[in-house]
matplotlib code that plots the C-alpha trace (Angstrom):
import matplotlib.pyplot as plt

x = [96.2, 99.1, 99.4, 99.8, 102.4, 104.3, 104.5, 105.5, 108.4, 109.4, 109.7, 112.0, 114.9, 113.7, 115.8, 114.3, 116.6, 116.4, 114.1, 110.3, 108.4, 106.3, 105.9, 102.9, 101.8, 104.2, 104.8, 107.0, 107.2, 110.3, 112.1, 115.1, 115.3, 113.3, 112.8, 113.2, 110.7, 111.8, 110.4, 110.4, 108.3, 107.7, 108.4, 108.9, 108.8, 108.6, 110.9, 111.7, 112.3, 110.5, 107.9, 107.8, 105.4, 102.8, 100.0, 101.7, 104.1, 105.0, 105.4, 102.6, 104.9, 108.5, 110.3, 110.2, 107.6, 107.1, 105.7, 105.4, 106.9, 110.0, 110.3, 110.1, 107.8, 107.7, 104.8, 104.5, 105.3, 102.8, 102.0, 103.6, 103.0, 105.2, 105.0, 106.7, 107.2, 107.4, 109.6, 108.2, 105.7, 104.6, 100.8, 100.7, 99.4, 97.2, 93.5, 92.2, 95.0, 94.4, 96.4, 96.3, 98.4, 98.4, 97.8, 97.5, 96.3, 96.3, 96.0, 93.7, 90.3, 89.5, 92.6, 95.5, 95.7, 97.1, 96.0, 97.2, 98.0, 99.4, 101.2, 101.6, 103.9, 106.8, 105.2, 104.2, 100.6, 98.9, 95.5, 94.0, 93.0, 89.5, 87.1, 85.8, 83.9, 84.8, 84.8, 87.9, 88.8, 89.5, 89.4, 87.5, 87.2, 86.9, 87.5, 91.1, 92.3, 96.0, 95.5, 97.5, 98.7, 97.0, 93.4, 91.2, 90.4, 92.2, 92.6, 92.1, 91.2, 92.7, 92.1, 91.7, 88.5, 87.3, 87.9, 91.5, 92.2, 93.2, 95.8, 96.9, 94.1, 94.1, 93.1, 92.3, 91.1, 90.9, 93.0, 91.1, 92.3, 95.8, 95.0, 97.4, 99.7, 103.4, 104.8, 103.1, 104.5, 102.6, 103.0, 101.5, 101.0, 100.5, 99.3, 98.8, 97.6, 99.4, 98.1, 97.5, 99.9, 100.0, 101.7, 100.2, 100.2, 102.1, 102.0, 103.6, 103.1, 102.2, 100.6, 99.7, 98.0, 95.7, 92.2, 90.4, 87.4, 85.3, 85.7, 82.9, 84.0, 82.4, 82.8, 81.2, 78.4, 75.8, 73.5, 73.3, 75.6, 76.8, 73.9, 73.5, 71.4, 70.7, 67.3, 65.0, 65.6, 67.7, 68.1, 71.4, 72.6, 75.9, 77.4, 79.4, 81.1, 81.8, 85.5, 85.8, 85.6, 82.8, 79.1, 78.6, 75.7, 74.7, 76.6, 75.4, 76.0, 76.3, 76.4, 76.9, 76.2, 78.7, 78.7, 75.1, 74.5, 75.3, 72.6, 73.2, 71.0, 71.3, 71.8, 68.8, 70.3, 73.3, 75.7, 77.7, 81.5, 82.5, 79.1, 78.4, 75.3, 73.6, 71.9, 69.3, 69.0, 65.5, 66.4, 66.9, 69.4, 68.1, 70.1, 68.2, 70.8, 73.1, 76.2, 79.0, 77.7, 80.1, 79.1, 80.9, 79.9, 81.3, 80.8, 80.0, 81.1, 83.4, 84.2, 85.6, 89.3, 90.2, 89.6, 91.2, 88.1, 85.5, 84.9, 84.6, 85.2, 84.3, 83.3, 82.1, 78.5, 79.0, 82.4, 83.7, 86.9, 89.8, 90.0, 92.9, 93.8, 91.2, 92.3, 89.9, 91.5, 88.8, 86.4, 86.3, 82.8, 81.3, 79.0, 81.3, 79.5, 80.5, 84.1, 84.0, 81.0, 79.3, 80.5, 77.9, 77.6, 75.0, 74.1, 72.2, 72.5, 71.1, 72.3, 70.1, 72.1, 73.1, 75.9, 78.1, 81.0, 83.5, 85.8, 89.3, 92.3, 93.6, 96.7, 99.1, 97.7, 97.9, 101.5, 102.2, 100.7, 101.7, 98.1, 94.6, 92.8, 89.1, 88.8, 86.1, 86.5, 85.3, 84.3, 81.5, 78.6, 76.0, 78.2, 77.1, 78.3, 79.0, 81.2, 80.2, 82.1, 80.4, 78.8, 81.0, 80.8, 83.2, 83.7, 86.3, 88.1, 89.3, 90.8, 90.2, 93.2, 92.7, 94.5, 93.4, 95.0, 94.1, 95.5, 94.8, 92.1, 93.6, 97.1, 99.2, 100.2, 99.3, 96.0, 93.7, 90.1, 87.5, 86.5, 83.1, 83.9, 84.2, 84.7, 83.1, 83.9, 80.6, 79.4, 76.0, 74.8, 71.4, 72.2, 72.4, 69.2, 71.2, 74.8, 77.3, 80.0, 83.5, 85.9, 85.6, 88.2, 88.0, 90.3, 91.7, 92.9, 95.7, 95.9, 98.8, 99.1, 100.8, 98.5, 98.0, 97.3, 94.2, 92.8, 89.1, 88.7, 85.8, 85.8, 82.3, 80.9, 81.9, 79.4, 77.6, 77.3, 78.4, 79.0, 81.6, 80.7, 82.8, 80.7, 82.1, 80.4, 81.4, 79.5, 77.1, 79.6, 83.0, 85.0, 87.9, 88.6, 90.5, 90.4, 89.9, 91.5, 90.7, 92.8, 91.5, 94.4, 92.8, 90.4, 91.8, 91.7, 93.7, 96.3, 98.4, 101.7, 101.8, 104.5, 105.4, 107.2, 105.1, 107.4, 110.9, 112.8, 116.2, 117.3, 113.8, 112.4, 111.8, 113.8, 116.1, 119.9, 122.8, 125.3, 128.7, 127.2, 125.3, 122.5, 120.8, 118.5, 115.5, 112.5, 109.6, 108.4, 104.7, 103.0, 99.7, 99.0, 97.5, 100.6, 103.6, 106.4, 110.2, 113.3, 112.1, 114.7, 114.6, 116.5, 117.0, 118.2, 119.3, 120.8, 123.8, 124.0, 122.1, 121.7, 120.3, 118.8, 117.0, 114.5, 115.0, 112.7, 109.0, 106.6, 103.0, 99.9, 99.4, 102.7, 105.6, 109.4, 111.7, 115.0, 118.2, 119.2, 122.9, 123.5, 125.0, 124.5, 126.1, 125.8, 128.4, 126.6, 123.5, 121.0, 119.3, 116.5, 118.0, 115.6, 114.8, 113.3, 112.8, 111.1, 110.6, 111.5, 109.6, 109.3, 105.8, 104.3, 100.8, 100.4, 103.0, 101.2, 102.5, 106.0, 107.6, 108.0, 109.2, 110.5, 113.3, 115.8, 116.2, 119.9, 120.7, 123.8, 126.7, 125.8, 127.0, 126.0, 124.7, 127.7, 127.6, 124.0, 123.9, 122.7, 121.2, 117.5, 115.3, 115.8, 114.1, 116.2, 116.0, 113.7, 112.1, 111.3, 108.8, 107.1, 109.8, 112.2, 114.2, 113.6, 116.7, 115.9, 119.2, 118.6, 114.8, 114.7, 112.3, 109.2, 106.3, 104.1, 104.5, 101.8, 101.9, 99.3, 98.5, 98.3, 94.6, 95.3, 94.1, 96.1, 97.5, 99.8, 100.3, 103.0, 103.6, 107.3, 107.4, 110.8, 112.2, 115.5, 117.9, 115.2, 112.9, 112.0, 108.6, 107.0, 103.9, 103.9, 100.9, 98.8, 98.9, 99.4, 99.4, 102.7, 103.4, 104.1, 103.2, 103.9, 105.5, 104.8, 106.5, 104.8, 105.1, 107.0, 105.2, 106.5, 106.2, 108.2, 107.1, 109.2, 108.4, 108.1, 108.0, 106.6, 107.4]
y = [65.0, 67.0, 69.1, 66.0, 64.5, 67.7, 68.1, 64.5, 65.0, 68.2, 66.5, 63.7, 66.0, 66.4, 64.5, 62.8, 62.5, 60.2, 57.4, 57.2, 59.0, 56.4, 58.0, 60.2, 62.8, 64.5, 68.2, 70.6, 74.3, 74.8, 76.7, 74.2, 74.2, 72.9, 69.5, 67.6, 69.8, 71.3, 73.3, 73.0, 73.3, 75.7, 79.5, 78.5, 81.5, 79.6, 80.9, 79.6, 82.0, 84.9, 86.5, 90.2, 90.9, 93.7, 91.3, 88.0, 89.6, 86.9, 83.2, 81.6, 80.7, 81.7, 83.2, 80.6, 79.5, 78.7, 81.5, 82.3, 85.4, 85.5, 86.7, 90.4, 92.6, 90.5, 88.7, 85.2, 84.6, 84.6, 81.1, 79.6, 75.8, 75.0, 73.1, 72.4, 68.7, 66.8, 64.0, 60.4, 59.0, 55.5, 55.3, 51.5, 51.7, 54.8, 54.4, 57.9, 60.2, 63.9, 66.9, 70.3, 73.2, 77.0, 78.7, 82.3, 83.0, 86.3, 85.3, 86.5, 84.7, 82.0, 82.6, 81.8, 79.5, 76.5, 73.0, 70.1, 66.9, 63.4, 60.7, 57.0, 56.3, 58.7, 61.5, 59.6, 60.7, 62.9, 63.0, 66.2, 66.0, 67.4, 69.5, 73.1, 74.3, 71.2, 71.9, 73.1, 76.2, 73.9, 75.1, 78.3, 77.7, 74.9, 76.9, 78.1, 78.9, 78.6, 74.8, 74.2, 70.6, 70.0, 70.7, 73.6, 73.3, 75.1, 78.2, 81.4, 85.0, 88.3, 90.6, 93.4, 91.7, 90.4, 86.7, 86.3, 84.7, 88.1, 86.4, 82.9, 80.4, 76.7, 74.3, 70.7, 67.7, 63.9, 61.7, 58.4, 57.6, 57.1, 54.6, 51.7, 53.2, 52.5, 55.3, 58.7, 62.1, 65.4, 68.7, 72.1, 73.0, 76.5, 77.7, 81.1, 82.4, 85.0, 88.2, 89.9, 88.6, 89.2, 87.8, 84.3, 81.5, 80.6, 77.6, 76.7, 74.4, 71.2, 68.6, 65.0, 62.8, 59.8, 60.6, 58.6, 56.4, 57.8, 61.4, 63.9, 67.4, 70.6, 73.6, 76.2, 77.0, 78.6, 79.6, 81.2, 84.0, 86.8, 89.1, 92.3, 92.0, 88.2, 87.3, 84.3, 81.0, 80.5, 77.8, 75.9, 74.8, 73.3, 73.2, 70.0, 68.0, 64.3, 64.5, 60.7, 58.6, 56.4, 57.2, 58.2, 57.5, 56.4, 59.3, 61.9, 65.6, 67.6, 71.2, 72.7, 76.2, 77.3, 74.5, 73.4, 69.7, 68.9, 68.4, 65.2, 64.2, 61.4, 62.5, 60.9, 60.5, 59.2, 61.6, 60.8, 61.4, 65.0, 66.4, 69.5, 69.3, 71.1, 70.0, 72.0, 70.7, 70.0, 71.5, 75.3, 77.2, 79.4, 82.7, 85.0, 86.1, 89.2, 87.1, 85.9, 82.9, 80.4, 77.4, 74.2, 71.7, 68.3, 65.0, 61.8, 58.9, 56.0, 55.2, 58.6, 58.3, 61.9, 63.8, 67.2, 68.6, 67.0, 69.9, 73.7, 74.5, 77.5, 79.8, 83.1, 84.2, 87.5, 89.3, 90.3, 92.2, 92.0, 91.0, 91.2, 92.6, 92.3, 91.6, 92.6, 90.1, 88.8, 91.7, 92.4, 92.6, 90.7, 91.5, 92.0, 89.4, 86.8, 87.4, 88.6, 87.1, 89.7, 92.7, 94.8, 97.4, 100.0, 103.4, 106.5, 108.8, 106.0, 103.0, 100.4, 97.2, 96.2, 96.5, 99.6, 101.0, 99.8, 97.1, 95.6, 97.7, 97.3, 95.3, 98.2, 99.5, 96.1, 95.8, 99.3, 98.6, 94.9, 93.8, 94.4, 97.5, 98.4, 101.3, 103.4, 105.4, 109.0, 110.5, 112.7, 113.3, 111.2, 108.7, 108.0, 104.5, 102.7, 99.8, 98.4, 96.1, 93.2, 94.1, 93.6, 94.0, 96.5, 94.9, 97.5, 100.7, 100.0, 101.3, 100.4, 101.0, 101.7, 103.5, 105.7, 107.0, 108.7, 107.7, 108.2, 105.9, 102.5, 103.5, 104.2, 107.8, 110.7, 112.5, 114.9, 114.9, 117.2, 120.3, 119.0, 115.3, 113.5, 110.1, 109.7, 107.1, 106.6, 104.3, 102.7, 101.3, 100.2, 97.8, 100.5, 102.5, 105.6, 106.7, 108.8, 110.8, 110.0, 111.3, 113.1, 113.2, 115.8, 118.0, 119.8, 116.4, 116.5, 112.7, 111.2, 108.0, 106.3, 104.7, 107.1, 105.3, 106.5, 105.5, 105.3, 105.6, 103.3, 104.2, 105.7, 102.4, 100.0, 97.2, 98.0, 96.2, 98.5, 98.6, 100.9, 102.4, 104.1, 106.5, 107.9, 110.9, 112.6, 115.8, 117.7, 118.4, 116.7, 116.6, 114.7, 111.0, 109.3, 106.3, 106.5, 103.6, 102.1, 99.4, 97.9, 96.7, 95.6, 96.5, 95.8, 96.8, 99.5, 97.7, 99.3, 98.5, 98.4, 99.9, 99.4, 100.6, 102.9, 104.4, 104.1, 106.5, 107.3, 110.9, 112.0, 111.0, 108.0, 104.8, 105.4, 105.9, 106.0, 103.1, 104.1, 107.0, 107.0, 108.6, 108.7, 105.7, 106.6, 104.8, 105.8, 104.2, 104.7, 104.2, 102.5, 101.7, 103.6, 103.8, 106.1, 103.7, 104.1, 101.8, 100.3, 98.0, 98.1, 96.0, 97.1, 94.7, 96.6, 94.4, 92.7, 95.2, 95.2, 97.9, 97.9, 101.0, 101.7, 104.5, 105.6, 108.6, 107.7, 108.1, 109.0, 107.3, 107.9, 109.8, 109.0, 109.4, 109.3, 107.3, 107.3, 103.7, 103.5, 106.8, 107.0, 103.9, 103.2, 100.4, 99.8, 97.9, 98.5, 98.4, 96.3, 96.1, 95.9, 94.3, 96.1, 94.5, 96.6, 95.4, 96.4, 94.0, 95.4, 92.5, 93.3, 94.4, 93.0, 92.9, 91.7, 92.3, 95.9, 95.3, 94.6, 96.8, 95.2, 97.5, 97.8, 100.4, 100.9, 101.2, 102.9, 102.9, 100.4, 96.8, 94.3, 91.5, 91.8, 91.7, 89.7, 88.4, 84.7, 83.4, 80.1, 80.4, 78.7, 75.0, 72.3, 69.8, 67.0, 66.3, 63.7, 63.9, 62.8, 66.2, 67.7, 69.8, 73.0, 75.8, 77.8, 81.0, 81.8, 84.9, 84.5, 86.3, 88.9, 86.7, 87.5, 84.4, 80.7, 78.2, 74.4, 72.7, 69.1, 68.0, 68.9, 72.5, 72.4, 74.4, 72.3, 74.9, 78.7, 80.9, 84.6, 85.4, 88.5, 88.2, 84.9, 85.9, 82.9, 80.2, 78.3, 74.9, 73.4, 70.4, 69.0, 65.7, 66.6, 67.1, 63.4, 64.1, 61.4, 60.4, 62.0, 65.2, 68.6, 72.1, 74.8, 78.2, 81.4, 84.7, 88.4, 91.4, 91.0, 87.5, 83.8, 80.6, 77.0, 74.2, 70.4, 68.9, 65.1, 63.5, 59.9]
z = [64.3, 62.7, 65.9, 68.1, 65.7, 65.5, 69.3, 69.8, 67.4, 69.2, 72.5, 71.3, 72.1, 75.8, 78.3, 81.4, 84.4, 87.4, 88.4, 88.1, 90.8, 92.6, 96.1, 96.7, 97.5, 95.1, 95.5, 93.5, 94.3, 92.1, 94.9, 94.7, 90.9, 88.0, 89.6, 86.3, 84.4, 81.1, 78.3, 74.5, 71.3, 68.5, 69.2, 72.8, 75.2, 78.5, 81.3, 84.8, 87.7, 89.4, 87.1, 87.1, 84.2, 83.9, 85.0, 86.1, 88.6, 91.1, 91.9, 93.7, 96.5, 97.0, 94.0, 91.3, 88.8, 85.1, 82.9, 79.2, 77.6, 79.7, 83.3, 82.4, 80.5, 77.3, 75.8, 74.5, 70.9, 67.9, 66.6, 69.7, 70.3, 73.3, 76.6, 79.9, 80.4, 83.8, 85.0, 84.7, 87.3, 88.2, 88.9, 89.3, 92.8, 92.5, 93.2, 92.3, 91.2, 91.4, 90.2, 91.9, 90.8, 91.0, 87.7, 86.4, 82.9, 81.0, 77.3, 74.6, 75.2, 72.7, 70.7, 73.1, 76.1, 78.0, 79.1, 81.2, 79.3, 80.0, 78.0, 78.9, 75.9, 76.5, 74.5, 71.4, 72.1, 74.6, 76.3, 77.6, 81.3, 82.1, 80.1, 79.9, 83.0, 85.1, 88.8, 90.5, 88.4, 85.4, 81.8, 80.7, 77.0, 74.4, 71.2, 71.6, 68.1, 69.1, 69.7, 72.9, 72.8, 69.5, 70.7, 71.7, 75.5, 78.2, 80.3, 78.3, 79.0, 80.1, 83.1, 80.6, 79.2, 82.6, 81.9, 83.1, 86.4, 87.9, 90.1, 91.2, 91.6, 92.6, 89.8, 90.6, 88.6, 88.8, 86.5, 86.5, 82.9, 84.3, 87.1, 87.1, 84.4, 85.0, 82.9, 83.0, 81.8, 82.1, 80.3, 80.4, 76.8, 75.5, 72.1, 70.4, 67.1, 64.9, 66.5, 69.9, 72.6, 76.3, 79.5, 78.8, 81.4, 84.5, 86.9, 90.2, 93.3, 91.5, 93.8, 92.8, 95.3, 95.7, 96.6, 99.4, 98.7, 101.6, 102.4, 103.3, 104.1, 105.3, 103.0, 105.2, 107.7, 105.4, 108.3, 110.7, 109.6, 111.7, 112.7, 114.6, 117.8, 117.6, 118.9, 118.4, 116.5, 113.4, 110.8, 110.8, 107.4, 106.2, 102.7, 102.2, 99.5, 98.8, 98.1, 98.0, 94.8, 96.1, 96.7, 100.4, 102.7, 106.2, 107.9, 110.4, 110.8, 114.0, 115.3, 118.7, 120.0, 122.7, 125.3, 124.8, 124.0, 120.4, 117.8, 115.8, 112.8, 110.3, 106.6, 104.8, 101.3, 99.4, 97.6, 94.5, 94.2, 93.6, 94.4, 96.6, 98.8, 101.6, 104.8, 106.7, 110.3, 111.6, 115.0, 114.9, 117.0, 119.8, 119.9, 122.1, 124.7, 124.6, 124.5, 122.3, 120.3, 118.7, 116.5, 115.8, 113.1, 112.2, 110.2, 112.1, 109.9, 111.0, 107.4, 106.6, 105.6, 105.7, 108.9, 108.2, 106.5, 108.8, 111.1, 111.5, 115.2, 117.2, 114.4, 115.9, 115.2, 117.0, 117.1, 120.5, 120.4, 119.8, 116.1, 113.7, 110.3, 107.4, 103.9, 101.1, 98.6, 96.3, 96.8, 93.1, 91.5, 94.4, 97.3, 100.3, 102.4, 99.8, 100.6, 104.2, 106.1, 108.3, 106.3, 104.4, 101.7, 101.1, 99.7, 100.8, 103.8, 106.0, 104.0, 102.5, 102.3, 98.7, 96.3, 96.3, 94.3, 97.0, 95.7, 96.1, 95.2, 91.6, 90.9, 90.9, 94.1, 95.8, 94.8, 96.1, 99.5, 99.8, 100.4, 99.2, 100.5, 100.1, 97.7, 96.0, 92.8, 93.4, 90.1, 88.8, 91.3, 93.1, 94.8, 98.4, 99.2, 102.4, 103.6, 107.0, 109.4, 111.1, 114.4, 117.4, 121.2, 123.0, 126.4, 127.7, 126.6, 123.1, 119.9, 116.2, 114.0, 110.3, 107.5, 104.7, 101.4, 98.2, 94.8, 91.2, 89.7, 89.1, 90.0, 93.1, 92.1, 94.4, 93.9, 95.8, 97.0, 95.5, 97.3, 98.2, 98.6, 102.0, 103.5, 107.0, 109.6, 111.5, 114.4, 114.9, 118.2, 117.0, 114.1, 111.5, 112.2, 113.1, 112.9, 115.0, 113.1, 114.5, 111.7, 108.4, 105.7, 103.0, 100.8, 103.9, 105.3, 102.6, 102.4, 100.4, 98.4, 101.4, 104.0, 106.9, 110.2, 112.1, 115.5, 116.3, 120.1, 121.2, 125.0, 124.7, 123.4, 126.2, 126.7, 123.5, 120.2, 117.4, 113.6, 112.0, 108.7, 106.0, 104.0, 100.8, 99.1, 95.9, 96.5, 94.3, 91.5, 91.4, 88.1, 89.6, 89.3, 92.1, 94.5, 98.2, 100.2, 103.6, 105.2, 108.5, 110.7, 114.0, 116.8, 120.3, 123.9, 125.4, 127.5, 130.3, 128.7, 124.9, 122.8, 119.1, 116.1, 113.9, 111.3, 109.7, 107.4, 106.0, 106.6, 107.6, 104.2, 101.9, 102.6, 99.6, 99.5, 97.1, 97.1, 98.5, 100.5, 103.8, 105.8, 109.2, 109.8, 112.1, 113.4, 115.7, 118.9, 119.8, 123.1, 122.4, 126.0, 128.9, 131.1, 130.6, 129.6, 129.7, 129.6, 126.3, 124.6, 120.8, 118.3, 114.7, 111.9, 108.8, 106.1, 107.7, 110.6, 113.9, 116.6, 120.0, 121.7, 125.0, 125.2, 128.8, 128.9, 129.4, 126.5, 127.4, 125.9, 122.2, 122.0, 119.7, 119.9, 116.9, 117.5, 115.5, 114.8, 115.4, 113.8, 110.3, 108.1, 104.7, 102.1, 99.4, 96.7, 94.6, 93.2, 95.8, 98.3, 101.8, 104.3, 107.6, 110.8, 113.9, 117.1, 120.7, 123.5, 126.5, 128.9, 130.2, 126.8, 126.7, 122.9, 120.4, 117.1, 116.7, 118.2, 114.8, 111.7, 108.4, 105.7, 103.1, 101.9, 98.2, 97.5, 94.1, 92.1, 91.7, 90.8, 93.3, 95.6, 99.1, 101.4, 104.6, 104.3, 104.4, 101.0, 102.3, 103.0, 105.6, 106.2, 108.3, 110.2, 110.8, 107.9, 107.9, 111.6, 114.2, 114.4, 116.6, 114.5, 114.2, 111.6, 110.7, 108.8, 107.2, 105.0, 105.4, 108.7, 107.4, 107.1, 109.5, 109.7, 109.6, 108.9, 108.3, 106.0, 105.2, 101.6, 101.5, 102.3, 105.9, 108.4, 111.3, 113.0, 113.0, 114.5, 114.3, 113.7, 115.9, 117.5, 116.1, 114.6, 114.3, 114.1, 116.4, 117.6, 116.7, 118.4, 116.7, 118.4, 120.6, 117.5, 116.6, 112.9, 110.3, 108.7, 105.4, 103.5, 105.0, 103.6, 105.8, 104.4, 105.4, 104.5, 104.9, 103.7, 100.3, 99.5, 100.6, 100.7, 101.0, 102.4, 102.4, 105.9, 106.1, 109.3, 109.9]

ax = plt.figure().add_subplot(projection="3d")
ax.plot(x, y, z, "-o")
ax.set_aspect("equal")
plt.show()
């Protein structure tokens, strides 16, 4: 009791600005400021801004979040009992309020941690929302000695001990205790004991919404999963959830293979609120042809009030090229197929499927590359582990683009392969029974810590179904200890006309320069297509400067030409990261994915502000709108992708920002979207930004 009273007194000094918030869904990503949230308490270490700590090193979206221990390398304080408090909400008309927020915890397990609390009497007393091990990534411990918010439940644990969140996760919980309350205040409370501190706790992207009464959604198609050489009949099974707050029954489920007649079956039971469940169809799927199978599944229920999660459409059962980049995020201590369906691991000379030593890159390595690679730690002897792609059909002459690198174990520093170690790239045309060697990397390959692009030519496998395997072997005796990395960019056809930007440098070396001086800026055009191509227009945006160049002389297939971008370039202020965007503008280019290169120049020296770069970021106008609006980028021109989500996290629109410089017009009216709040997220170049979009 003394903890609750103490914290209540602490927050008397907090000020609440503005009117009660009574319009939902409510979303706050903190990109436009603190939004009425403020911190206080005993030994308060909360900070607002862009985290750059040893573990908690980013905001969930954009560049602003709340985090303990300051924004830099500092830890939270010993004996801390603090909190970040929200503005006031009116839940008078809420039926089933739900909170969803992005959280990252890295605090000593069972001693330090954080929780989500609510007050209906302006902070005189607080209730803790949820309990330990509730669904939705809710609390991890109920014996936190540091007593966050005067009690012992909350998020606790550290990556170092294997029980931290190891990155941003989405936490969600219902708040039925607050239904009908006219005055609600929330806080994220943090507590620590007197010893052993760490980064602590961070939160971002707070979403509060009213859950529907009737809402059945499909989580995934559990079966059939991608298989090599389909033949025969297969069970069809769906994993689903009752997202509604009422018991659900009298609905049907359906699936369809390609354009065959759909199979519709009545679900025989009732499902309670917040329950996951599975359904195995009585009618199996017949998959006995050598063709590309796709499956769709959906819920048939007239009472369903939320349609965004009702269906999974056109999910491929067998890959046919082309396919795009693969991220290995989440492949950490898991079987690869749990993260990337269709992928497999194995060990031995002719691999038996099962767990291997391949895993996701460590935090420092992911930061260095800007995304997660697949990596394996080569140490000692006896390692003979495989990572294998899904099977896919090669319908015409094609290429698979991948990259490899060698770093120290757990870091991004350069290292070397052992004298008898190797990593082979191999291809199987008989579902893994035998393998063909295509490429071997060993000590003589002299791989660095930067990703080196490689090309696997697939022309010999046209009209065949293949698997690509990456086999890592540590040799008979290897005293070294290093990590081998693989990044899979894409597999695609060889097109007649296809040029792109493959490299960028300053003065022939790393993209680093001294403020007040200058150097030669160069980039490399590569011809990925089968035709010899000339007259290639190229645009380079470097900071506040832009250059246009035309490569008149033809470039043959698989050849490269290094180009000087506008000659000598200088920047007067530093330190700073100057963004770079270079792209080709060949009118008959068949493929745009490789047309654009994003990079940055590290400018050292004099402290100063960026000159001539517009400080205003991306904006939507008009907003609210009917679904037809303009997106102006401002200084955010260097994002690579755009995606729009509804409040349930379902994607409704995607667009690749290949050559959109000043902005673009977007028209969603043909999608017949419901009125309300949507989230427009810009991602790429190692960061992201979220804007609120309101459709009337």
